[in-house]
N, C-alpha and C positions, 0 to 999 in steps of 0.2 A: 434660602439660607446658604451661605458660602460653604465651600468644602471645609475650611478651617473651623467654622462654627459647628459643622456636623461632627467632625472628629472630636472637638472639645466636648460636645454634648455626650458622645458615646463614652469618652474617658470619664466624665463626671458621673455618668450613670453606672460606672463599674462594669460595662459590657465589653470593654476592649481588653482581651486577654493578651498576655505576653506571648510572643511568637512561639509556636510549638517547638519543643526541644527535639533534637535529633536523637533517635534511640540507638543505643550501642550495646552490643554483647561482646564480652571479652573471653577468649579462650587462650590460656597459657598454662604450661605444665608446672611452672614454679609458683607456689602459693604466695610467696612474698611479693613476687612481681605482680601477680593479679591484684593483691590487696593494695599495693602502692599505686598502680594505675587507676584502680577503682576510686581510691580516695582522691587522687588528683582530679579526675574527670568530674566527680560529684561536686567539686567546688566551683566548677566552671558553668557559666550561664549558657543556655541553649543546648546543653548536653544532658541526656538522661541515660543512666546505666540501667538496663532492664534485665541483665543477667551476666553471670561469669562462672566459669568452670575450667577444670583441667580436661584434657581430652579423654572421653570414655565412649563406649559403644552407643550411648544415648545422646551424645553431644549434638549431632545433627538435628535430632528431634527437639532437643531443648532450644536450639537456636531458632528452628522453624516456629515453635510454639511461642517464643518471645515476641515474634512479629517485629524484630529489630530491623532497622534500615542499614546499619553498618556493623560489620564484624571486625573487631580487632583480633588478629590472629598471630600468636607468637611463632616465629619461624622454627623454633625447636620442634613444635608439633608437626609442621609440614615436612620436616626432614625425615621423620619416621613414617609419615603418611603422605606420600607424594601425590596420591590421587584425591586427597581430601578436598582441595579447593574446587576441582571440577565436579566432584560429587555434590558438594554443597550448592554450587550454582545450578546444577541440574535439578536439585530439590527445591531451591529457592532462587529462581532466575533474577529477581530484582535486588538481591543482596549485593551490597558493595563491600568488598573485602580489602582491608588494609593489613599488610604484613609488617610486623615490627621485629626488631632485633636481627636484621638481615645483614649479610656481607655485601659489600659494594663491588660484587663481581658481575661483569657484563653478562656472562652466560646464565647465572642464577637470576639476574634481573629479567632477562628476556624470557626465560622459562616461566617466571612468575607472571609476566604480562600475558603470555600465551594462555596460562591457566585461567586468567580472568581477573586478577587483582587490579585495583585502581589506586592503591597506595603502597609505597615501598619505603619503609623507614629503617635506616641503618641502626646498628646496635650502639653507635656513638651518639645518636640523636639525644637531644635534651628533652625534658618533660614538656616544655612549651612547643617543641617540634611536633610531639605527638598530638597535643591539643590543636595546634594549627592544622595538622594533617586531617584530623577528624572534621574540623570546621570546613576545610577546603573540599573534602569529599562530600560533605553534606550539601555544599553549594553546587555539586555536580562536576567538580574538578577532579583531575588525577594528580597524584603527588609522587615525586621521586627525587633523588639527589640530582642536582643540575648536571653533574659530570656524567650521569648515565643517559641523559637525554639524547646525546649524539648517537649512542649505540642504537637507540630506538629508531632514529631517523635513518640510519644506515640499513637497519634490518628491513624497514618498510621499502626503501629503494631497491634493496636486493630482491625482496619478494616480488616487487613489481616487474622484475626482469625474468622471473620464473613463471611457470604455469600455475595460476592461482587455483586453489582448491574448489572454487565455485564451479569450475568447468567440470570437475568430477561429478558434482551434484547435478549440473545441467544435463550432462550427457548420459549419466547412468542413474541419476536419482539417489545417489549415496549421501547419507547424512554425514556431518563431521565425525560423529561417533563411529560410523561404519568405516569411514576413511582411516580413522585411528586404528581400528581393529585390523584392517588390511595391512597397515604399516607394520604391525606386530607380526602378522602372518608372514610378511616378506622377510622378517628377521628370523623366521624359523620357530616362533613361539607356538606352543600348543594352546588349546582352548583353556586348559587348566591354568597355565602360566599367565595368559592374558587376563583371565578372570581375577587372579590374585593381584596382578599389577594394577588393574583398574578398580579393584574392590567391587567386582560384580560377581554374580553367581555364574557358575559354569554353564547353567542352562540358558541364562540370558545371552551369553556369548554365542552359544550354539544357535539360538534363535536369530541373532544378528547375522551369523554366517549363512544360515539357510536363506534369509532374505537377500543377502548380498549375491549369492550364487544365482538366484532367480533374476535379480536385477541386471547382473552382468552377463547372464546367459552362459554360465560356466559350469562344467561338470564337477569340479572340485575347487577347493580353496586356492590351490596353487595355480590353476588355470585362471582363476579370478585375478590373482596378483599379476600374472603375466599379461592378461588383457588390459588391465589398468596401466601397467608399466609400458606396454607397447604403444599406448596412446599418449605417452609422455606425462601421465597424470600421477605417477608415483615415483618420488625421488629415491 
């Protein structure tokens, strides 16, 4: 039987389902915005809204329990919760995050990329821009305004000329989170301040610092910073 006849037989027997829809969770502070975007996406094929909420202490849990593939996140939320995206991706590594309602500023864009977002949608974007971004990310693509692409290329080229962070991991076994903690220590931040900034418990920060001292073979946090800096591994 030819491939065409096999396909036709399956269709005729009702066994060929429509392509599975991409699952979306929406987090936005503004209720009107949430309802408008939800109505918009529910009308589009290939997209399934599995949850929406404003940000609360249980938002991360709701997102995780929804088993969504893509998170649409209003930039207003991240402005007051700068560590939200990194915390989400630690909890849900496979999650793809699209920021909506953003300013087209190079620094903000690069910070968003560093945090792990794969979509960056300006506040002036149209409804169809949002739909197209969701579909592109569902296909495994990244999305941003074309005019910001150049800054990303420049950043990668600049980083290639610097000492990459993987050397820190290779030489001392420090994870990206531990490197991040050391960068805050280098700025004079206390454990309490670091914990607040990264939305971690103070005990978690202390545990990280204890492991860092052992891995770097340093007597205290400041010696650890100087050891890493002396190797050219801390800017």
